[in-house]
C-alpha positions as CSV (number, residue, x, y, z in Angstrom):
1,M,0.0,0.0,0.0
2,N,1.5,3.5,-1.0
3,L,0.8,5.9,1.7
4,N,2.8,8.5,0.1
5,I,0.6,9.2,-2.8
6,E,-0.2,12.7,-3.9
7,I,-3.5,13.8,-5.1
8,S,-3.7,17.1,-6.8
9,E,-6.5,19.7,-6.4
10,E,-7.0,19.2,-10.3
11,E,-7.6,15.6,-9.7
12,I,-10.1,16.1,-7.0
13,E,-11.9,18.8,-9.2
14,L,-12.1,16.3,-12.2
15,F,-13.6,13.7,-9.8
16,H,-16.3,16.2,-8.5
17,R,-17.2,17.2,-12.1
18,F,-17.3,13.3,-13.0
19,I,-19.8,12.9,-10.2
20,G,-21.8,15.7,-11.2
21,R,-22.1,14.4,-14.9
22,R,-23.2,11.0,-13.5
23,V,-25.8,12.5,-11.2
24,K,-27.1,14.5,-14.3
25,Q,-27.1,11.2,-16.5
26,L,-28.9,9.1,-13.9
27,R,-31.3,11.9,-13.0
28,Q,-32.3,12.4,-16.8
29,K,-32.6,8.6,-17.1
30,Q,-35.2,8.6,-14.6
31,G,-37.0,11.5,-16.2
32,L,-36.5,13.9,-13.3
33,S,-35.8,17.6,-13.8
34,Q,-33.3,19.5,-11.7
35,L,-36.2,21.2,-9.8
36,Q,-37.9,18.0,-9.1
37,L,-34.7,16.5,-7.7
38,A,-33.9,19.7,-5.7
39,L,-37.3,19.8,-4.0
40,A,-37.2,16.0,-3.2
41,M,-33.8,16.7,-1.6
42,G,-35.2,19.6,0.6
43,F,-33.8,22.4,-1.5
44,N,-35.8,25.5,-2.2
45,S,-34.4,26.1,-5.6
46,V,-32.6,24.3,-8.4
47,S,-29.4,26.4,-7.9
48,S,-27.5,23.8,-5.8
49,I,-28.3,21.0,-8.2
50,A,-27.6,22.9,-11.3
51,K,-24.2,24.1,-10.0
52,A,-23.0,20.9,-8.7
53,E,-24.0,19.0,-11.8
54,I,-21.6,21.3,-14.1
55,G,-19.1,22.1,-11.2
56,V,-19.2,25.7,-10.9
57,E,-18.7,28.0,-8.0
58,N,-16.8,25.1,-6.3
59,K,-20.2,23.4,-5.7
60,H,-20.2,19.6,-5.6
61,F,-22.4,16.7,-4.2
62,N,-21.3,15.6,-0.7
63,L,-22.0,12.2,0.6
64,E,-25.4,13.2,2.2
65,H,-26.5,14.6,-1.2
66,L,-25.5,11.3,-3.1
67,Y,-27.2,9.1,-0.5
68,K,-30.5,11.1,-0.9
69,I,-30.1,11.2,-4.6
70,A,-29.6,7.4,-4.7
71,K,-32.7,7.0,-2.6
72,I,-34.8,9.3,-4.7
73,L,-33.7,7.7,-8.0
74,E,-34.0,4.1,-6.4
75,I,-30.3,3.4,-7.5
76,D,-27.4,2.1,-5.8
77,L,-24.6,4.5,-4.5
78,C,-22.0,2.6,-6.6
79,D,-23.9,3.8,-9.7
80,F,-22.3,7.2,-9.1
81,I,-18.8,5.9,-9.7
82,Q,-19.4,3.1,-12.3
83,D,-18.1,3.7,-15.8
84,R,-15.2,5.8,-14.5
85,E,-12.5,6.1,-17.0
C-alpha cells in the first residue's frame, strides 16, 4: 500500500465534475428535472443541483447529497462511480 500518494487539487476537481455528470445522467434517465430533484432533496431552488452537476462556483455533491439522490432515484450508491475512465 502506497501511503505517500499525492492527489492534486485538479484530480479532485475532475472527480467532482465526473460525479456531477453521473448525477445528471442518472437523473435524466429517470426523467426527473433538476427542480424535481432539488425539491425532493429539501432544497428550495434548483441552483445547488445545477451548479453541482456542472461543477461551477466550487459546488459539488457531498455524501449526504449522493445518499439522498440514490434513494430518490432508487439506485445504488455505486452507480455514481461506475463507468469511471
